N, C-alpha and C positions, 0 to 999 in steps of 0.2 A: 105130884105133877106127872103129867103124862109124858111118856118117852117120845111120842111123836112130836109134841110141842118142842121138846129139847132138840130133837133132830132137825126140825125145820128152822129153829132159831140158829143153830150152828151153821146150817146151810146158808141162811140169810147173811150171817156175819161173815162167812167165807166169801160169799158173792160180793158183799159190800167192800170187803178188804181188796178183792181182785179189781173191782171198779175203781176204787181210790188209787190203787197201785197203777192201774192203766192211765188214769187221768194225770197223776204225778209224772209218769214216764213221758206222756205227750207234752206236758209243760216243759220238762227238761230238754226234750228234743227240740222243741220250738225255740227255746232260749238259746240253745247251742247253734241252731241254724241262723238265728239273727246275729249272733256273735260272729259267725263265720262270714256272713254278708258284710257286716261292719268292717271286719278285717280286710276283706277283699276291696272294699271301697277305699279304705285307708291306703292300701298297697297301690292302687291305681293312682291315687292322688300323689303319693310320694314319687311314683315313677314319672308322672307328669312334671312335678317340680324338678326332678333330676334332669329331664330332657331340657327344660327351660334353662336350668343353670348351665348346662353344657353349651347351649346356644349363646349364653351371655358371658362367655369367658372373657377375661380382661383383654387378651390379645385380639379377640373378635371385635370388642368394643373399640379398641384403639384403631383397628383397621377401618371400621365404619366412620369414626370421627375423622380420620385422615382423608377418606374419600370426600366427606362433606367439606373439609377445608380446601381440597383441590377444586371442587365444584365452585366454591365461593370465590376462589382466586381467579378462576376462568371467567366468572361472571363480572368480577371487578375489571379485568382486562377488557372485556367486551364493552363495558360501560365507559371506560376511558377512551376507547376507540370512537365511541359514539358521542364523545364530549363536545366536539366541534359542532356536530349537527344539533345537539341539544342546546348549546349556547345560542345558536342562531334562532332556534325555536323559542327559547326563553326570551330573547330580546324582542322578538315579534309579539309575544304574548304580553310583555311589559308595556310595549307601545299601545297595544289594544286596550290594556287595562287603564292606562293613563287617559286615553281618549274617552273611555267609558266613564271614568271618574269625572272628567270635565263635563260630559253630557249630564251626569247625575247632578252636579253642582248647578248647572244651568236650569235643569228641571226643578230643583229645590227653590232657586231664586224666583222662578216663574210661579211656582206654587205659593210661595210666601206673598208675592205681589197680588196673586189672585185672591188670596185670603184677605188681604188688606182691602181690595176693591169690593169684595163680597160682604165685608163686615157690616156695612150699612144696610144690607138687605136682611139682616137677622137681628132678633131681639138682643140688646146688649146684656140682658140678665140671664136668660135661659136658652138663647140661640134658636128660638122658634122663628120660622120663616115669616117674611112680610106678606100680608094679605093684600093690602092696597096702599097706594100712594096717590093722593089726588091733590090737584092744584085748582084753586079758584080765586076769584077776585070779586071785589064789591066796591061800589062807589059810596063814599061818605062825605059829609060836608064838614069842613074844618075851617073856622074863622071866615065863614062866608064863601069859601071856595070848595069846589067838588074835587075830591082826591080818590084815585083808584088804589085800593089796598089789595096786595096779593096774599093768599092764604095757602098753607100746606097742611094736609091731613094725612098722617101715616098710621096704619093699623097693622099689628102683628097677630099671629094665630093665638098667642097666649092671652090676648086681651089688652096688651100694652098699647096705648094710643098717644101720639104726639100731635099737638095742634100748634102750628107755627113754632115748632122747636121746643114747646113746653109740654111736659108730661100731663096728659089729661086723665087717663085711668091707669092703674097700676098693673104690673105684670102678674099674670095668674099664678106663676110659680113661686112668688114671694110670700 
């Protein structure tokens, strides 16, 4: 073997060793930096928790609750003073409510009466509206005498037909 080849091989291995050493060093430094950052974040989080805990001391909580109780008592006193005004307003509203309920009952009874009256203008089976209602008359001879006979013809949209109160054609919905 040639001495030059051995020399260059040793140089390459030394150079490779130095590159590997430098890469490992950079990795360790980067890991150390990330660990330091993580510890800084953890420290700031713990400081924040400590300040929150100091603000939530039991005596501070008791003080806040006692203030709320005092405010609620003041509000109750104010409401008791307004009780007479409120009672008068309530009685007026109750009267208004009873008169409105009376009006509602009257409207319901009128609506039911209107439905009764309107029922003959709709098909008894499918509630289709009436199309026509015609009245007619004819003269017929009966036992030698002439008699006038009245006829009624009722037709609904569904096709139901009544002739003199008897069903002529059936409802189309049946």
